[in-house]
C-alpha positions in Angstrom: -0.3 -0.2 0.1 1.6 3.4 -1.0 2.3 6.0 1.8 -0.1 9.0 1.5 2.0 12.0 0.6 0.7 13.7 3.5 2.2 11.3 5.9 5.6 11.0 4.6 7.0 14.1 6.3 6.1 12.7 9.7 7.6 9.5 8.9 10.9 8.5 10.0 13.4 6.1 7.9 11.3 6.7 4.3 13.4 6.1 1.2 12.0 7.5 -1.9 13.4 6.9 -5.6 12.2 8.3 -8.9 12.6 4.8 -10.2 12.4 1.7 -8.6 12.8 -2.2 -9.9 11.5 -4.9 -7.9 12.5 -8.4 -9.5 13.0 -6.9 -12.6 9.7 -5.1 -12.7 9.9 -1.1 -12.8 7.5 0.5 -10.3 6.5 3.9 -10.6 4.0 6.6 -9.7 3.0 6.3 -5.8 4.7 3.0 -5.4 8.4 4.5 -5.0 8.6 5.0 -1.3 9.7 2.4 1.2 9.8 2.3 5.1 13.4 1.3 6.5 13.0 -2.0 8.2 14.1 -1.4 12.1 14.2 -3.2 15.1 13.4 -1.7 18.9 16.0 -2.8 21.1 17.3 -1.8 24.7 14.2 -2.9 26.5 14.6 -4.3 29.9 11.8 -6.5 31.3 12.9 -6.3 34.8 11.8 -2.9 35.0 8.0 -4.1 34.8 8.5 -6.6 37.3 10.3 -4.4 39.6 7.7 -1.8 39.8 5.1 -4.3 40.0 6.5 -6.1 42.9 5.8 -3.0 44.8 3.2 -1.4 46.9 2.4 1.1 45.1 3.2 -0.5 41.8 1.4 -3.6 41.6 -1.5 -2.5 39.6 0.5 -1.6 36.6 -0.4 -4.9 34.9 -4.0 -4.1 35.0 -3.3 -0.9 32.5 -4.5 -1.5 28.9 -3.8 2.1 27.6 -6.9 3.7 27.0 -5.6 6.9 27.9 -8.5 8.0 30.3 -5.7 8.7 32.7 -3.9 11.1 30.9 -6.9 12.6 29.2 -8.2 13.9 32.3 -4.8 15.0 33.8 -4.6 18.0 35.6 -0.8 18.2 35.1 -1.4 18.3 31.5 -2.5 21.9 30.8 1.0 23.1 32.5 3.2 20.4 30.9 2.4 18.5 27.5 4.9 16.3 28.3 3.2 14.6 31.4 1.6 11.6 30.3 0.4 8.7 32.9 -0.6 6.3 30.3 3.1 7.3 28.2 4.9 6.5 31.6 3.1 3.4 32.5 3.6 2.2 28.8 7.2 2.6 28.9 7.8 1.0 32.2 5.9 -1.8 30.8 8.4 -2.1 28.0 11.4 -1.8 30.0 12.4 1.7 28.0 14.8 3.4 30.5 16.3 5.7 27.8 12.5 6.9 27.2 11.9 7.1 30.6 15.0 9.2 31.3 14.3 11.7 28.7 11.3 12.4 30.6 12.6 12.9 33.5 11.9 16.7 33.9 8.2 16.1 33.7 7.7 12.7 35.3 8.0 13.7 39.0 5.4 16.9 38.4 2.0 14.5 39.8 0.3 16.8 42.2 -1.7 13.6 43.2 -5.2 15.2 42.2 -6.2 11.5 41.5 -8.3 12.1 38.7 -6.5 9.6 37.0 -7.0 6.7 39.5 -10.7 7.8 40.2 -11.4 7.6 36.4 -9.5 4.9 35.4 -11.9 1.8 34.4 -9.7 -0.9 35.3 -8.9 -0.2 38.4 -5.4 0.7 37.9 -4.1 2.8 40.9 -2.5 5.2 38.5 -1.2 8.0 40.8 0.5 5.5 42.9 2.2 3.4 39.5 3.7 7.0 38.6 4.8 7.3 41.6 6.6 3.8 41.8 8.0 4.2 38.3 9.5 7.7 39.7 10.9 5.7 42.6 12.4 3.1 40.2 14.4 5.5 38.4 15.5 7.2 41.5 16.4 4.1 43.2 19.1 3.1 40.2 20.6 6.6 40.0 19.0 7.1 36.4 17.7 10.4 37.2 18.9 13.4 39.2 16.8 14.1 42.2 13.9 16.6 41.3 12.4 19.6 43.5 9.6 17.3 44.3 11.6 14.7 45.6 14.2 17.2 47.3 11.2 19.2 49.3 9.6 15.8 50.5 12.8 15.0 51.9 12.8 18.2 54.0 9.4 17.8 55.0 10.2 14.3 56.4 13.4 15.5 58.0 11.4 18.4 59.6 8.9 16.3 61.0 11.1 13.8 62.4 13.2 16.5 63.9 10.5 18.3 65.4 8.5 15.8 67.4 6.3 14.5 64.9 4.9 18.1 64.2 5.6 20.2 61.2 7.6 23.4 61.9 6.9 26.2 59.3 10.0 28.0 60.5 12.5 25.4 60.2 10.8 24.3 56.9 10.9 27.4 55.6 14.6 28.0 56.5 15.3 24.5 55.1 13.6 25.6 51.6 15.3 28.6 51.6 18.6 27.1 52.0 18.0 24.4 49.4 17.2 27.5 46.9 13.3 27.1 46.9 12.6 30.5 47.9 14.7 33.6 48.2 13.8 36.2 50.8 14.8 39.8 50.9 15.3 42.0 54.2 11.8 43.4 54.1 10.5 39.7 53.7 12.4 38.7 57.0 11.0 41.7 58.7 7.5 41.3 57.8 7.7 37.2 58.6 9.5 38.0 62.0 6.6 40.2 63.0 3.9 37.6 61.6 5.9 34.8 63.5 6.2 36.7 67.1 2.6 37.6 66.7 1.9 33.8 66.0 4.0 32.3 68.9 6.1 30.3 66.1 9.3 31.6 68.0 8.0 29.9 71.2 7.0 26.7 69.1 10.4 26.6 67.6 12.4 26.9 71.1 10.2 24.3 73.0 8.1 22.1 70.5 5.3 20.0 71.4 5.9 16.7 70.4 3.6 13.8 69.4 2.2 11.8 72.5 4.7 9.0 72.9 7.2 10.5 70.0 10.1 8.2 70.9 8.1 5.1 70.6 6.3 6.5 67.4 9.6 7.5 65.6 11.5 4.3 66.4 8.5 2.5 64.4 8.6 5.0 61.7 12.3 4.7 61.2 12.0 0.8 60.9 9.1 0.9 58.6 10.9 3.3 56.4 13.9 1.1 56.5 12.0 -2.0 55.3 11.3 -2.4 51.5 7.5 -3.3 51.4 6.4 -5.9 48.7 2.9 -6.6 47.4 1.4 -9.9 48.3 
């Protein structure tokens, strides 16, 4: 079947000649364009296996690539490269390189859960995307993104502050990490507001979660263990 003229410009690997002879027969007209034979290599099936064996990613196998998740995704308006269906497809194929090329997009999920609620197959899409991202981070295939760095700062603040969040400590850590920049005027205004709200007092003597020492040990042990789906 001849390749339509409108499609020739968007198809990679097209060979086109003015005169083509096949088995001694000259072929002309629209039968003069051929696709170069190509084979996709570099797929790693262990990617799918590892993601499917995590608590977050075990529903990846149920996806049938209908695209309902991506069509309703909140983030698509801000980042056209963000696509849950695409991420899942590449992870199941084991196309690491393609996922690496999307590293500036894959972390941007805002956890609105539209994809999960709309999925007709019950895939926990938001969790699966996080599992794919975590796989890339775990194996050092992508750099730490702003979302991951902030999550770590948030967790560190909670763990070091008796199980409670400290806006002052988190704000200082965020500024140090380069997430926010504050001028002298900003600092003066913030200082006045914190004095009135009592945040400085809370910082000097934080109120810990009840039985925090015991709770903290449990949390630390849980974070060390790798939880796998049954």
